[in-house]
N, C-alpha and C positions, 0 to 999 in steps of 0.2 A: 462786520465779523473777519475776524483774521487772516490772515491767509492761510495757515496751520486747521484754522477752521473747515475753512474751503475747503484744503486739501482731501479733509475728512467724510464734510458732507460730499464731494466726488467720486471719494472708495463709493461709500457707503449706497448711491444711486447705482453708480457701477457694478456692485453685488448683485444688489436687489435687479434691477434689471438682467440681471447672467441672472438669475434663478427665477425668472420670468419667462426667461426662456430656453429652458430645460436644461445650463450647464454651472451649475454651483459647483462652486468647486474653485471655481478660473481662480492661477493666476494672476494676477494685474500687474503690467508692467507702465508705469507713465511717460508716455512719450510725448510729452507737451503741455504742458499747464500757461493758461491765458484764461484770455471773461472765458473759459469751456475744458475740459479737460480731453487730454487721449491716451486709451492705453493700449499700449498691445494685449489679447486676453492666450492665454495660454490655456486650453482645456486641461481636466485629467486627460484626455482621450491624448494629448498633443495635438490637436488641432488647436492653429490660431489663426484668430480673427481684430479686429480694430474695435473697441466699443469710444466713441465722443462723448461727450457728459457736458451738457451745455448749461452757468447758472442760472438760476431760476431769475424769473425775472428781468433778463437781462438782455436775449435777443428783443426784436420787436417778429410779432409772428404768421410774416410775412417775409421774414430770413428763417424762422424753424422751416416754414412751408418749401423753404424753396433747396433746400437742405435736404428733405424731405423727399422730392422731387430727385435730389445728383442719388440718391440713397436708391430710386427707387429704382432709377435707369444702367443703375451697377450691372445686373445680370444682361442688359441688351449686350458689353460688352464682354460680355463673360466671366466675370466676378461675383463670386456667392455672397449673396446675403442673410443674417435670419431676421 
């Protein structure tokens, strides 16, 4: 898959996830592109958040689980997650 195809795949995945989280129609601003894509999300309400999309089959489940544990712990530091 070419880099352009990866970028389109990341955007489509992020948009589907935002739909699932109830914030469709959000603007995505690419912040970082590596093995993953990280976007600033600007919701139609003006609220800002971040979404990170992993490349399929790139990370081991253990790595993804570590990321999820970190995200789960963010509210303990006063950071809102969806």
